[in-house]
C-alpha positions in Angstrom: -14.8 -20.6 -2.9 -11.7 -18.8 -2.6 -13.3 -16.0 -4.8 -9.3 -13.2 -5.2 -5.9 -14.6 -5.7 -3.0 -13.0 -3.0 -2.6 -9.9 -4.7 -6.6 -8.8 -5.6 -6.8 -9.9 -1.9 -4.3 -7.1 -0.7 -5.1 -4.2 -2.3 -9.2 -4.4 -1.1 -7.8 -4.9 2.7 -5.2 -1.3 1.3 -8.4 0.3 -0.2 -10.5 0.0 3.3 -8.6 0.8 5.0 -6.9 3.7 3.6 -11.5 4.5 3.3 -11.7 4.1 7.0 -9.0 6.2 7.6 -10.4 8.8 5.4 -13.7 8.4 7.0 -12.7 8.2 10.2 -9.5 10.6 10.9 -10.0 13.5 7.5 -11.6 17.0 8.6 -14.5 16.6 5.2 -17.5 17.6 5.3 -19.8 13.6 5.9 -21.4 14.2 2.9 -17.3 13.5 1.0 -17.7 10.6 3.4 -20.8 8.7 2.6 -19.1 9.5 -1.0 -16.1 8.6 0.2 -18.4 4.8 1.5 -20.4 4.5 -0.9 -17.5 4.8 -3.2 -15.5 2.0 -1.7 -17.5 -0.7 -1.6 -18.4 -0.2 -5.0 -14.9 -0.7 -6.3 -14.3 -3.8 -3.8 -18.0 -5.2 -5.1 -17.4 -5.2 -8.5 -14.1 -6.4 -8.2 -15.0 -9.5 -6.5 -18.1 -10.3 -9.0 -14.9 -9.9 -11.8 -12.8 -12.3 -9.9 -16.2 -14.4 -9.8 -16.5 -14.8 -13.0 -13.4 -14.4 -14.5 -13.3 -17.4 -12.5 -16.5 -19.5 -13.0 -15.4 -18.6 -17.2 -12.4 -20.2 -16.7 -13.8 -23.2 -14.7 -16.3 -23.4 -18.6 -13.1 -22.9 -20.5 -11.0 -26.4 -18.4 -14.3 -28.2 -18.6 -15.0 -27.3 -22.1 -11.4 -28.8 -23.8 
């Protein structure tokens, strides 16, 4: 089951790339790195969940009509 469309997939991949660069190559404290990682994972999880729920709502509306 495909959850994302092309634009959403590109944005999630860009977010992952930027977060990996920040986590591994920027010289900041570990607590900030852990916080950034948690925020990025939460955003990716919530966007996946929202996309799946929107797809499910569209499918149920099509079945009702």
